[in-house]
C-alpha positions as CSV (number, residue, x, y, z in Angstrom):
1,M,0.0,-7.9,-13.2
2,P,-1.7,-6.0,-10.3
3,V,0.4,-4.9,-7.4
4,K,-0.2,-6.7,-4.1
5,L,0.0,-5.0,-0.8
6,S,0.2,-8.1,1.4
7,K,0.1,-11.9,1.1
8,S,-2.8,-13.8,-0.2
9,I,-5.1,-15.5,2.3
10,T,-6.5,-19.0,1.8
11,K,-9.9,-19.5,3.4
12,I,-11.5,-22.9,3.9
13,D,-15.3,-23.2,4.3
14,R,-15.8,-25.5,7.3
15,V,-19.1,-26.9,6.0
16,T,-18.3,-27.5,2.4
17,K,-14.5,-27.7,2.7
18,K,-14.3,-25.5,-0.4
19,V,-11.0,-23.5,-0.6
20,S,-11.1,-19.8,-1.7
21,I,-8.2,-17.5,-2.1
22,E,-8.4,-13.7,-1.3
23,H,-5.8,-11.4,-2.8
24,D,-5.0,-8.0,-1.3
25,Y,-4.5,-5.9,-4.4
26,M,-3.5,-2.2,-4.2
27,H,-6.1,-0.9,-6.6
28,V,-8.9,-2.3,-4.4
29,R,-7.9,-0.2,-1.3
30,S,-9.3,3.3,-0.8
31,K,-7.1,6.4,-1.0
32,K,-7.7,7.2,2.7
33,D,-6.7,3.7,3.7
34,L,-3.5,3.8,1.6
35,I,-2.5,7.2,3.0
36,E,-3.0,5.9,6.6
37,K,-0.8,2.8,5.8
38,Y,1.8,5.1,4.2
39,N,2.0,7.3,7.3
40,N,2.2,4.4,9.7
41,E,5.7,3.9,11.1
42,N,5.4,0.1,11.0
43,T,5.0,0.0,7.2
44,R,8.0,-1.5,5.4
45,P,9.9,0.8,3.0
46,K,9.1,-1.6,0.1
47,D,5.4,-1.2,0.8
48,K,5.7,2.6,1.2
49,R,7.3,2.7,-2.2
50,K,4.4,0.7,-3.7
51,I,1.8,2.9,-2.0
52,K,3.5,6.1,-3.2
53,I,3.5,4.9,-6.8
54,E,-0.2,3.9,-6.6
55,L,-1.2,7.3,-5.0
56,V,0.7,9.2,-7.7
57,K,-0.9,7.1,-10.4
58,R,-4.4,7.9,-9.0
59,G,-3.6,11.6,-8.8
60,G,-4.5,14.2,-6.2
61,V,-1.5,13.4,-4.0
62,V,1.8,15.2,-4.4
63,F,5.1,14.1,-2.7
64,N,7.6,16.9,-2.5
65,W,10.9,15.1,-1.7
66,G,13.1,18.1,-2.6
67,L,12.1,20.0,0.5
68,L,12.5,16.9,2.7
69,W,16.0,16.3,1.5
70,K,16.9,20.0,1.8
71,N,15.8,20.1,5.4
72,Y,17.5,16.9,6.2
73,Y,20.9,17.9,4.9
74,F,20.9,21.6,5.5
75,G,19.0,21.8,8.7
């Protein structure tokens, strides 16, 4: 099943009263948009984890956590 980034949106056409559902899937977003959302400070850790997995799956983005943890613990 595809990974969703946010909740689904239900739209109702005012003229025909037809209901349509829009899903916000991760694979539809551009790489630039995902990187901006990942770097935003208001993004939940759960969403950051999902974005990181998607970016690594697409390739071209490398996360080097070893240096971050080393600098965090050892100054």
